[in-house]
N, C-alpha and C positions, 0 to 999 in steps of 0.2 A: 801330337796325342789327343786323342779323345777321351780323356779320363771319365767324362760323364757315361760314355758307353761302356767304358771298363768297370765303372762302379756298378752300373745295371747288370752287367754279366756278373760281377761278384755276388751281387745280391740274389740273383738266380741260382748261382753255384750253391749259395747258403740254403735256398729252398730245397734243392736237392739233397744236400747233406741233412737238413733237419727231418725230412721224411725218412731217411734211412735210420738215424741215430735214435729218434724218438720211438720208432717201432721197435727197436732192441733194448731200450732203456727199461730196466727192471723185468727183462725176460727171464724166465726160469732155466732156459737152456743157452744163456749167454756164455759164449765160450771165451776163456781167458787163458793167455799165456804170458810167461816171463821173459822178457828180452834179455839180451846179454848185459845191458847196462842195468839190470835189476828192476827195471819199471814193468809195467803192466801193458798188455795190448790186449784187446777184445777183437771179436769178429766185426763189431760195430766201426771200430777204427779203421780196419782194414777195408771195409766195404764203402765207407764213406770216402777214403782217399783214393780207392779205385774207381770210383764213380765220377769224382771231381777231375782226376787225372784223364779220364776218358773224354769228359766234356772238353776239358781245355785243349787236348790233343786234336779234337775235332773242329772246335770253334775258334782257336787261337793257335793254329799249327806253327806258327814263327816264333811263339814263346817258348821258354824254358821253364822246368818245373822243379820245385824242391819240395818235397813232402816227408814228413816224419817217418812213415811207415815203409816207404819205398826206396826212394833215392838215399834217405839217410842210412837205411839198412845196407845199401851198396857203397857206404862210406863217403857220401857227399853231404856235407854240412855247411859249406860255405857258399858267399854269393857266386852268381855264375857270371862268366865272362859275357854272356849274352846280353843284349840290350833290355830285354823285358823278361821278368821271371816271376812266375806265380810260386808263392810260399804257403805251404798249407800245413796246419795242424788239424786233423780231422776230428779229434775229440782232445781239447786241452781240458785237463782234469780227468783223465781215465780212472785215477784211484777213486774218485768221487763217482763216476759213472757207474763203475762195477759194484759199488757199494750201495747205489740207489740214492745217493746225494744229489739234488738237482743243480748244484753249482759246477757246471761243465760248458763248453762251448766249442763250436768249429771257428777256427781263426783263417781267414782268406785275405791274403795280401797280394798286390802286385807291386814289385820293386822295379824301378827303371835306373838303369845304370846303378844299381846297388843301393837306391834310395827308395824306400817305401812310398808310393803315391797313392794307393788305394788300399782301403782296410774295411773289412767286415767282421764283426765278432757276433755270433748268432747262438743264444743260449735259449733254446726251444723249450727245455723243461722249466725255465723260469718265465717263459713268455716274453723274452727280451731280445733285442737286436739293436745294435749300433754300428754305425758306418761312417766313413769319412774319406775325402779324396782332396788332394792338393789344390787349393783355389777354390774348393766347392763347399767347403764347410764341413761340419760333422752334425750328424743328427742320431736319434734313435727312435724306436717304436712309439715313444712317448713325446717326441718333439726335439726341437733344436738343442745342441749340447753347448755349454758354456763352463769353463772351470771356475773355481771360487777366487774371490777377490782376497782372501786371507794374506797377510803380508808379512806376519811375524810367527817365528817358529813357536813361540810360547802359545799361540792361538790355534796350532796346526793339528789336524786330525790325520794320522799316519797307519797305512796297513803294511806290515812287515812280512806277510806270508807265513813263516815259520822260524822258530829259533834254530832248529836243526839246519835249515838251509843257510842261514847266515853263519853258523858255526862251521859247516862244512866248507864254505867259501872263505874262510879265515877272517870274517868281517864281524863277528859278534861284537867285539869291543866298540866297533863303529856304530852299530845298532843300539848298544847300550847307551853310548853317548847321545845319539839322537833321541832315544826315549826319554832321557833326562831332560831335554831341551824343549820338548813338544808337550801340547795339552794332553793328548789322548793318543793310545796305540792299540791297535787291534790287528788280528790276523784273518782277514777275510778270504783271502785266497783266490788263487787262479786269474783268469783275465778280468773277472768281475771287478776286483780291486782297482785296476786300471780304468775301467769304464765308469767307476765311481768318481775317479779323479776327472775324467772328461765332463761328468754331469755335474760337479761342483759339490758333492757330497762328501769326499775326501779330497785332501790337499796333497798327499803325498803317497805313493806306492813304490815299493822296491824289493828286489831279490836277487839272490845270486845263482850261479850254475844253471844258465839257461841256454836254450838254442836258438837260432833264428826264427824257426816256425813258431816258438812260444811269444815272440815279440813283434815280428813284422807287421802283423794286421793292425796291432795296438798303436803304432806310431803315428799314423794319419788321423786316427780317430782323436787322440789326445792333442796332437799339434793343431789340428783344425778347430778343436774347441778351445784353443788358445793357450794351451799349456806346453811343456817341454818334455821331451824323451830322451834320454842318453843312457849311458852304461852308469854304474855307481861311481865311476871315476870322472863322468862328465863327457865321454866320448860319444858322439851322435851315432844314432842308428842301432840296429838290432844284431850287429855282428861281433860284438865284444864279450859275450857270455853272461852279462848282467843287466839288470833294467832299474832304470828309476824314472818314474813319471810324477811330475808335479805340476801345480797350477803356473807355473813359471816365474812367480814373484818369489818363491821359496827356493828355487832350483839351486842356486849357487850356495847358498847358506847350508842346504841339506848336504850338498857335495863336501863342503869344507868340514861340517860336523863329522861325517862319516869318516873322512880321511884323518880327522884328528889334527 
């Protein structure tokens, strides 16, 4: 595998995505639909995914594709049997996007045999981008990434996304236990919270009821920055429906606390 070349390709895909999404951000004629799962989709989501899927098909024809708006709509939401699979969320944070809130990003990942090896998180409205690949480290538009050294829950800063999210996942009691054990809790939201873990400005971020495209790109960035990424139950990878990213030092304690 030439992950350096794959990472360069993923970053060029992010350039393509940014050009499309920024042009439609806060557009007066933005078209918005509601999908069967009651989440929103805009013409920008669809245009970004179509452009990235076309480029991947042309430039990586032997790779498979998993995207929120196309393959997911056809009922494909799991890891591929193929050796290499691109996992794309064209706009993570569509609800923010359609309301004009700048906290949204395109998530681009390459999973090899089901393990995310390359990840790019691009948030053009915030003028931020983060990326990482196995063995190549993690960086951002502001420099190399490294998680925090906080080793005690009592000193930890945690992002939990939303109370409704944890409640609907049946894990609200676990969140309350965690909140009573840490220094500070906030709901920063979307991929940004996980990137702050990679930057070392947060120590823990987690949520329930997610799909692989919400998480795959986050995994290499967090892990290459020195952190850990699992489900809320400690299962590795983005295939289990929930996410927990930490600086690594706190990970087992957070899982135990959530489980009770």
